[in-house]
N, C-alpha and C positions, 0 to 999 in steps of 0.2 A: 425253183429247182426242177431239173428235167425229170420226167416220169420214165425212169429206166429201172432196170434190175440192179444197177450199181449203187452200192451203199457209200455215202460220203466217207472218205478215209480219215476220220477224226477220232476213232475210238482209241482208248488207252490200252496198251499192252504192258504188263508188269511181270515178266518172267522171274525177276529176282524175288518176288513175293510168293511164288508157288510153293516152295519148300516151307516157307514160314506158315502159310495158312493150312498146309497139309500136315503140319507137325502135331505132336501129341499135346493136347490141352490138359488142364485149363491154362488160359493165357492171361497175362497182365498186359493191358493196353493203357498207355499214358500219353496224353496230349497236354503239355504244360507250357503256359505262357512264359517266355523268357525275354523280357523287354530290355533292349540294348540302350535305348535313348533316355534312361532315367538314372538318377543318382543311386549308388549302392545297388546296381543291377544284380550282382551275384547274390547279395543278401535277400533281395526281394524274391528272386527265383527260389532260393532255398526255403524261405518262409511259405511260399506257395506249395512247394513240394512237401514241406512238413505237414501242412494241413491235409493235403491229398493222401499222403502216406498214412496218416493216422486213420483216415476213413477206410483205406484199403486194408490196413491191418485188422480193423474191426470187421471187415467182410471176409476174413480168413486167408488173406494172402500170406504166403510163407515169408518169414523174415529174410532168408537168404535171397529170395527174388527181389524184395524191396531194396536190400543192401546193394544189389547189382546196379540199381538206378542211382543210388546216392552220389557216386563220384562223377556222374555225368552232368549234374545240375549246375554247379557253380560257374562253369565256363561256357555253358550252352548259349548264353546271350551273345557271345562273341561270334557265333556261327549262324544265328537266325533268331526269329521271334517266337518260335515254337519248338520245343524238344519233343520228339516222338520216340517212344520206346515200346517195343513188343518183346515180351519175355515169357518164359515158362520155366518149369523145374529144371530144364536142361541149360538154362542161362539166357543171356541176351540173344534174341533172334533177329532183331532189326532195330537200328538206331538211325534217326534222320533229324535234320534241322530245317524247318520250314521258314520261308521268308515272311510269312504273315502269322499273326497270333490266332489261336483257335477262337471260336465263338465263345467258348468258356473252357476252363480246365476240365479235363476228362480223365478219370481213372476207373478202369473196369477190370474185374476178375470174372472171366466167363469161359464157356466151352470153346469159343472161337475168338481170334483176335479181331479188333476193330480196325479195318483198313480203309473204310469209305472216305474219311477226311484226307487220308494220305493220297488216295487216287484222285480225289477232287483237286488237291493242290497240284498234282502232276499234270492234270489236263489243262491247268491254267498257265503252264509254262510253254509258251509258243515260241518256237525257234525264230529268231529275227536278227536283222543286221541294222546297225545304226551308223550313219555316215555324217560326220560334222566337218564341213569344208570351209576353207577360205581360199584366197587367191594364191597362197603359197603351197597348199596341199590339203591333207585331211587326216582325221583320226577315224579309223574304221573299227567297229566293235561287233563281234559275233556272240550272240547269246544262244546257247543250246537248250533244248527242251528239258534237259536234266540239270540245268544250272541250279545250284543249291542256295544261292543267296541273293537272287533278284538282280535289279539293274546296277547295283553297286559292285558287282563282281562278274564282269564279262569273261567268257571263256577264252576269247581271243581279242587282242588289241593290236591293230596294225597302224603304224604311223607312216604316212606317205608325204614326202617333201619334194616338191618340184623345183625347177629353176627359178631364179629371182632377179633376172637382169633384162629389163627393169621390171619391178613389181608394181610401181605406182604410175598412174598416168601423169603427164606434165600439167602444171597449172597454165592458165591462159598466158599467151605471149611467147615470143621467141621463134626464130625462123624454123627450128626443127620440131615444133610442137606436134604437128600431124604425124610425122615419121615416128616420134617418140611414143605417141599414143598408140600407133599401130603396133610398135614393138611390145608395148605393155599388154595390149590385147592378145597378141600372139603368144606371149609368155603365159598369160592366164589360160588360154586355150590348150597350150601344151601341158600345163599342169593338170588341167581338167581331164585330158586324155590319159595322163599317167594315173590319176586317181581313179578314173573310170576302169582302166585295165585291172587295177588292184581290186576294185569293188566287184567286177565281173568274176575274177578268180575266186574271191571269197564267197560270192553267191553260188557259184557252181560247186564249190566244196561243201558249203553248209546247207544248201537247199532251204533257205528261210521262207517263212510264210509271207513276210513283208520286209521292205527296206525303208527305214525312217531316215530322211535326209533333211538336215538343217544347216544354217550358216549364212555366210555372205551371199546376198541375193544374186549377184552376177555369177559368182562361182557355182552356185547351185544350178543356175540356168545352163551354164557351160557343161557341167557334169551331166545333166539330164540329156543334153544333145549328144554327148559322147557315149551314151549307154545303148546297147542293143535292145530291141523290143522286149525280149524275154525278161530282161532285168528292169527296164523302165516301167513295165506293167506292175511291178511289185512296189514301186516307190510311193511313199506317202510323205508329204511335207510336214515338218514340225518346226515350232518356234524355238530358237536358241542358236547359239554360236559356238564355234570351236573354242575350247577352253585352254588356257595356258598350261594347266596341269594335266591335260590329256584325259579329262574325265567326261562323263555323260550327265553330270549334274544339271546342266542347263536344259535338258530335254526330258528328264525323267517323267515329269507329269504327262506330257503329250504321248510319250511312248507307252507308258503304263495304260493310258486310255485306249490306245490302239490295240494293245494286247487284250484288254478286257473286251473290247468290241469284237475282236477276232474269236475269242473263246465263246462269247454269247452267240455269234453267228454260226459257229460250228455246231453248237448244241441245237440251235433252232433248225438248221438244215437236217440234222440227224432225226429230230423229232418229226419234222415234216415227212421224211422218208418212212418213218415208222407208221405215221397216220395214213400215208398213202397205201402201204402194204396191208395195214389193218382194214382199210376201207375196201380193198380188193379181196379181202379174205384170203390173202396169199401168204407172204413171208413175214408173218407177225404173230407173236404170242402176247396176250394182254392179260394182266392180272397175275397174282401169285401162283395159283394152281397151274395155269397154262404155261407160265414161264418156268416153273420148277420142272414140269414135265418135259419141256423142250431142252432144258439144261441136262436132264437125265439121259436124253437121247443124243447128246452132243450135237444138237441141231442149232444152237445159238451162234450167230455170227457176232452180234453186239448185244450185250446186256444193258438195258436202260434202267437205272434204279435211283430212287431218291434216298440218299444215305443219311437218314435222320438218327442220330445216336439215341434219341428218346423213343424210337419206334419199339413197342413192346411185343409185336407179333413174333411168333416163333415158327420154325420149320425143323425138319428132321434130316439127319445125315449119318453116314457111316464112316469107316476109316478111309475108303477111297474118296476121290472128289465127287463122284456120282455113283449111284443114284441119290437123289434128294426128293423130299416130298413134304406136303403140308402136314400129313398125319403119320404117326409111327406105324400103324398097320399096313400102310401102303408100302413102306420099306420092307416090312417083314415078309409080305407077299413076294417081294423081289429077292428074297434070300439074305437080307441084311440082318444079321443076328445081334449086332451091337449098336443099334440105332440110338442116337443121342439128339437132344434138342438144343437149338441155338437161336440166336436172333435171326429173323427171316432174311434181313439184308446181308448179314455176315455169311449165312448158309449159301445164299445165291452168289455172292462175290467169290466165295471159296470154290464153288462149282464152276463158275466162269473162268477163274484163273487156272483151275486144274484141267480144264478141257480146251484151253487155248482160245477162248472167246475174247473178243474185245469188250471193253467196258466204257460206259459214259455215265457219269453222275449227272442227274437231271433235276430240275426244280420239282417241288412237290405238286404244283398245279400245272395243268395244261399238258400233261404227259400221259403215260400209261395208267390204266386203272389201278388204284391202290399204290401208285408210285413205283410199280415194277412191271417191266415188259421186255420184249426182245425183238430184234430184227433177226430173222432166221436165215440159215445157209440155204435151205430149200423149203418149199411150201408143203 
């Protein structure tokens, strides 16, 4: 990575969660597994919720709040593998359906909502395009960063069909064989150019991080030749062919691995930038105290945090997003009269969202001290 003052632009922004985290607590946070690929999926989800609901009621969650979640459970498996609900005494504040199950079911009644897993899921959604081609044309798929159901629900699907006269080369023999083969190759090339134009338009519109291309070997070669450099540089080959039903099933495995690799590379690059700035004693805050202080100054460009729901450390906050601190007396000195304590990670995420800072959820090892740090807007 270049040693410059530019931070890799891979942080997550979640303006839709600002009003949620700044609302009045306490909050109910639910992350419930909703398996779609099992028998009696609705009943299984409801049994999971029944167990979690009982525990939450035992921890003092108001019955009306729990009742707001009840009608969401039965059909949640039709929309994803995890139901996410954030609620308070004012009602449901945020409902989402994640494409992957949680590490385990989570139900928490606390001063602040648990949004770390939600943000981590969002950063795993990399905008990308898939092109499955044959000699007749292509199926093009665009997946947006906010797509809610993974590779089986593309945000855009474009079918491109070129000319087909003739579409197959001649078999050996016949006086017109060479001319017929040239006509076939010309048809393939024309189709490839038509597909290429549609793909370029889609890439220019969607600005994807990569383009996965699979299908007929010769058609793929011709398509690549038809693409301008700015698009061809984004292309990654995948195994699979164009499906009769216009689906991406044949390449889901390869594309999923490409997405995961991109996400890991983004995190690695951002951590490398953090370590560079920390080593220079410049634009970095390392550890809970320094990071909370930087958040309080609206100095954070990107918050780096390991969002472990089992982290028992706490921090203090008031009604506004900032200031925040490790100790209540520090907020009192700043004139915050109604200081409350919450989970350290949740306090930091609330402050970051409320001050417009970017966020990146990072692994627990190899990052900031204590799993929390920041790249700063200025040193």
